[in-house]
C-alpha angles and dihedrals in degrees: 000000000000102000094190091062098029089223128114108245101200114124091232095049107128088337097160093046090049090051091052091049090050092052090050090051094049099042105021102038107023092035091217116189132207111274096024121128108242116191123194117195122195138159132214090274093060126104104257091203093063092046093052095044088051094048090050091049090049092050092047089053091057098253124130103247120202119186119202118189121185138166120287106263125224093257143350125276092038119137109263124233111284096255090058091050090049092053097051092044087070099039124120088188125024124190114187120202098158113130089215091052121200098215111146095020125128090255090051092051091047092053093051090046088058091053104263116162102223136193126186110217096157114183094001111170131191098266093043090053094050093047099041100037113010097047096037126099095226095190090057090044093054091047090053092046091052089052091051090051090052093048093051094040090057095049125084106181117060121196125183122184138157139188086253091069103267111148116166127167124190140153130232096204091195099311112159127249125215133199099230094177095070140118117290095246099137131070115239094014122127117216136184136212113304118271099048132112123190123221143120130195117240105295097223092056094057109110136157140056129319118198122197111207100166141058129242120219117198120219117276119269094027110132123229 
């Protein structure tokens, strides 16, 4: 048992459940079709079990899976090595597991421009995949996300407060919301893990006090 992660690291750990979760991701979330090029990108910080299970599920679904591993970069949102950029440029479906994710890079934008259906699952490990995909009722999750979008969209004033002293006030002023944790049903659209909506109030209206009462620990092996 790796006590620093809290996750069993044996290859056979929940192997069948992981396989079912990977199939759900490939066919039920990414909507991968036979003959499509499905590219999986991962770095040396990624959980190899998740990558292998996804590639197996992709092959069983009739897609053409290509797995690209590369060294863990110093930080996220760095341009990847050219071979990685070349692979995702030709992807119909792109699943990213890299800890140092390349979301928002030039290579990312080029892949989406060419029609890739992308999901960011940075740092996903076996237990996370089972809990957040395999054991989740995605239909109900999407329904809940849609409801959250509607609630936020109708609101104007946004107020955030906490016992620690945070008290922020902002206004939406009609800014749109988006369910980013959705199915990959649109070419060139990035999506996130289910259960997330994307939105921000108008930046210039944000006012108040934000209190940080916790610590953030970066992944191991990242340089300062």
